C-alpha positions in Angstrom: 49.0 135.1 52.7 52.6 134.5 51.9 53.7 136.6 54.9 51.4 134.6 57.1 52.9 131.2 56.1 56.4 132.7 56.3 55.8 133.8 59.9 54.4 130.4 60.9 57.4 128.5 59.3 59.8 130.9 61.0 58.2 130.3 64.4 58.4 126.5 63.8 62.1 126.8 62.8 62.9 128.9 65.9 61.1 126.5 68.1 63.1 123.5 66.7 66.4 125.4 67.2 65.5 126.2 70.8 64.4 122.6 71.5 67.7 121.3 69.9 69.8 123.6 72.0 68.0 122.7 75.1 68.5 119.0 74.5 72.2 119.6 73.6 72.8 121.6 76.8 71.0 118.9 78.8 73.3 116.2 77.3 76.4 118.2 78.1 75.2 118.8 81.7 74.5 115.1 82.1 77.9 114.0 80.8 79.6 116.5 83.1 77.7 115.1 86.1 79.3 111.7 85.4 82.7 113.3 86.1 81.8 114.1 89.7 82.4 110.6 91.1 85.5 109.6 93.0 88.1 108.1 90.7 88.2 104.9 92.8 84.6 104.1 91.9 85.6 103.5 88.3 88.1 100.8 89.3 85.4 98.3 90.0 83.6 98.7 86.7 84.3 97.4 83.2 82.6 98.8 80.1 81.7 96.4 77.3 80.9 98.0 73.9 79.2 96.3 71.0 80.5 98.0 67.8 79.6 97.4 64.1 80.5 100.5 62.1 80.0 103.4 64.6 82.3 106.2 65.5 83.8 105.4 68.9 86.1 108.3 69.4 84.1 109.2 72.5 85.9 106.4 74.4 88.9 108.7 74.8 86.9 111.3 76.7 85.5 111.6 80.2 84.1 109.7 81.9 85.2 106.7 79.8 88.9 107.4 80.1 88.5 106.9 83.9 87.2 103.4 83.8 89.7 100.6 84.7 88.8 98.6 81.7 86.9 99.0 78.4 86.4 96.1 76.0 85.2 96.8 72.5 83.9 93.9 70.4 84.0 94.8 66.7 81.7 93.1 64.2 82.2 95.4 61.2 84.5 95.3 58.3 85.5 98.9 58.9 88.5 99.1 61.3 89.1 102.9 61.2 89.9 103.0 64.9 91.5 105.9 66.6 94.4 105.9 69.0 92.9 104.8 72.3 93.9 104.9 75.9 95.6 101.9 77.5 92.4 100.9 79.3 90.8 99.9 75.9 91.0 96.4 74.4 89.6 95.4 71.0 88.4 92.0 69.8 86.9 91.1 66.5 83.8 88.9 66.3 81.7 87.5 63.5 78.7 89.7 62.6 75.9 87.6 64.2 73.3 88.3 66.8 73.7 92.1 67.2 74.7 93.5 70.6 72.8 90.8 72.4 75.2 88.1 71.1 78.2 90.3 72.0 77.1 90.7 75.6 76.5 87.0 76.1 79.8 86.2 74.4 81.6 88.4 76.8 79.8 86.8 79.8 80.6 83.3 78.6 84.2 84.0 77.7 84.9 85.9 80.9 82.6 83.9 83.2 85.4 83.0 85.7 87.1 86.4 85.5 84.4 89.0 85.6 84.8 92.5 87.0 82.6 93.4 89.9 80.3 95.4 87.7 79.9 95.4 83.9 78.2 98.2 81.9 77.0 97.0 78.6 76.6 99.6 75.8 76.0 99.5 72.0 78.5 101.8 70.3 75.5 103.7 68.8 74.4 105.0 72.2 75.9 108.4 71.4 73.7 109.1 68.4 72.6 112.7 69.0 69.6 112.2 66.6 68.3 109.6 69.1 68.0 111.9 72.1 66.0 109.4 74.2 68.7 106.7 73.7 71.4 109.1 74.6 69.8 110.2 77.8 68.7 106.6 78.6 72.3 105.5 78.4 73.6 108.4 80.6 71.0 107.5 83.2 72.1 103.9 83.3 75.8 104.9 83.6 75.0 107.5 86.3 72.9 105.1 88.4 75.6 102.4 88.1 78.2 104.8 89.4 75.9 105.8 92.3 74.7 102.4 93.3 77.7 100.2 92.4 75.2 97.5 91.5 73.1 96.1 88.7 70.9 98.7 86.9 68.0 98.1 84.6 66.1 101.1 83.3 62.9 101.0 81.4 59.1 101.0 81.6 57.4 99.2 84.4 55.4 96.1 83.9 53.4 93.9 86.3 54.4 90.7 84.5 56.8 90.8 81.5 56.0 87.3 80.3 52.2 87.9 80.2 52.2 91.4 78.9 54.6 90.7 76.0 53.4 87.2 75.3 52.2 87.9 71.8 55.1 90.1 70.7 56.8 89.2 67.5 58.7 91.2 64.8 59.5 90.4 61.2 61.6 93.3 60.1 63.7 96.0 61.7 66.1 98.6 60.2 69.1 99.9 62.2 68.8 103.5 63.1 72.6 104.3 63.1 73.6 105.9 59.7 77.1 104.4 59.8 75.7 100.9 60.4 73.3 101.3 57.5 76.2 101.8 55.1 77.3 98.2 55.8 74.0 96.5 56.6 70.7 97.8 55.4 68.7 94.6 55.4 65.3 94.9 57.2 64.2 91.3 57.1 64.9 89.4 60.3 65.7 85.7 60.7 62.4 84.7 62.3 62.5 82.7 65.5 61.6 79.0 65.3 59.7 79.6 68.5 57.3 82.5 68.4 55.7 84.6 69.6 57.8 86.0 72.5 55.9 84.2 75.2 56.5 80.7 73.8 60.2 81.4 73.5 60.2 82.8 77.0 58.8 79.6 78.4 61.8 77.7 77.0 64.3 79.8 78.9 62.8 81.2 82.1 60.6 80.4 85.1 57.3 81.9 84.1 56.3 82.1 87.8 58.8 85.0 88.3 56.9 88.2 87.7 59.5 90.4 86.1 58.7 94.1 86.7 60.6 95.8 83.9 61.0 95.8 80.1 64.6 96.5 79.0 65.3 98.3 75.7 68.2 99.5 73.6 70.8 97.1 74.9 71.9 99.4 77.7 72.2 98.1 81.3 74.7 97.1 84.0 75.1 93.9 86.0 76.9 93.0 89.2 78.9 89.8 88.8 77.0 88.1 91.6 73.8 88.4 89.5 75.6 86.8 86.6 77.3 84.0 88.5 74.1 82.9 90.2 73.4 81.1 87.0 75.7 78.4 85.5 77.7 79.1 82.4 75.5 76.6 80.5 72.5 78.8 81.1 74.1 81.6 79.0 75.4 79.2 76.4 71.9 78.0 75.8 70.6 81.5 75.3 73.4 82.5 72.9 72.6 79.5 70.7 69.4 81.2 69.6 71.3 84.2 68.0 74.6 82.8 66.8 73.9 82.1 63.2 72.5 85.3 61.6 73.3 89.1 61.6 69.8 90.1 62.5 67.7 87.4 64.3 64.2 88.0 65.7 65.3 86.4 69.0 67.7 89.3 69.5 64.6 91.5 70.0 63.3 89.0 72.5 66.5 89.1 74.4 66.7 92.9 74.3 63.4 93.0 76.3 64.5 90.2 78.6 67.7 91.2 80.3 65.8 91.8 83.5 64.7 88.1 83.3 68.1 86.8 82.3 69.8 88.0 85.5 66.9 87.5 87.9 66.8 87.4 90.9 68.1 90.8 92.1 66.9 93.4 94.6 64.1 95.7 93.5 66.4 98.6 94.1 68.2 97.6 90.8 65.1 98.7 88.9 64.7 102.3 87.6 61.6 103.3 85.7 60.6 106.0 83.3 
């Protein structure tokens, strides 16, 4: 009987090891594929990183050392930065609003001086334990380099507003272990306007049928799709998330980037 259980456990362990190695090899392959683009392509793209307490040594490695500009906004107390390349700039922000606040802050601050394309990334995108997030991010980066345009990647929906109307969330714990060391609070600051659909009505035209749900705070935007809306539009949205480290509205915005920058061509949408 003992031998039987031992064999079963051994098979399970071997399967897990094979699966891990497969995923790791796939990640390496996907990263290497990002290096196959002409160097000139990177000159039109800026990368914006939202950091709290993550390790960001990866910025020094390909393909990120090829980008013309990388801006990292730091919201953590820990400033154990590495020596970075000349294309990297750092700015400290108050710890409010998660990555959604960081992205809107960047757009508002640089509204009249945006690069042609901006890739938005949370610094935790490299978490190997979160394989889907890692590959999700690599897909967005790759599609951005290929298309030189706005890229949203996520599940397809017929009407974001209607399908997520009743969505609300009261607690959420960050998945990055380094971030948990500084902030382990699960309780969110609840939105004064909930559920999601009621908040959506305050911001967007509900007649627009948005066809994608965005997750994980990973996407890219062409400046034309940003500048089609006045700066006051973004200032209004950021006001919902500028007074707490972990607001519920941040989860509303996370799902709404495809609405925020609408309209754009349907070719900017990629589904899984």
